[in-house]
N, C-alpha and C positions, 0 to 999 in steps of 0.2 A: 375642920374648916381652916383654911389658910388665912393669915392676916394680909392686909393690903400690901405690906412691905414684902412678904413672901411672894405674893402674886406678881408684884412688879419685878421681882428678881427672876421668877420663872418666865415672865414675858420677855425680859431682856435676853434670857438664854434662848428662847424660841426664835426671836427675830434678829438679834444683833450679833450673833456668832458669825464668823466668816464662813462663807460657802453654804449658808442655809438655803435650801430650796423652799419655795413657798408652795408646798403641796397641799392638797385637800386635808391631809392629816394634820398639818401644821395649823391650818385655819380651824379645824375642829378642836384642837387642843387649846387654841386661843379663846374660842367661844366658851369652852368649858371653864377656863379661868375667869372669864367675864361673869359667868353665871354665879360665881362664888362671891362676888362683890355686891354690896347693898345697891339697890337701884338708884338711890339718891347720891351715891358717892361720886365726887368729882373724878376720881381715878377711873371709875367705870365709864364715865362719859368720855374721858380723854382716850382711854385704850380702845373704846368702841369706835371712836372717830378714826383712830389710827388703823384699826382693823379694816374699816370700810375703805380707807384710802389704799391700803395694801391690796385689798381684793380688786379694786378698780385698776390699779397698776398691773396686777397679775392678768386681768382680763384684757388689758390693752386699751381700756377706755381712755380716750384723750381727755385731759383735764381742761375745762373751759377757763379762759382768763376772765378776770372780773369785768373787763370791758365787754366780752362776748355775752356774759350772763346778764349784763345791764341792758343789752339790746332787745331782749325778749319783751 
């Protein structure tokens, strides 16, 4: 099992290297890293939110502004 520091380093290598494509394999690797972190860990929450945002961007889902979200 990896430490949170090692997971954070692997995460940076996955997403922050130049020219990295956001392929389904990349997302699977990221999810595998998340599964190694305790559920209550702040790192898991932060990386999970980052992964969700990356998936939305990859899918081309436009992000709603706070003003649009408040109109509902």
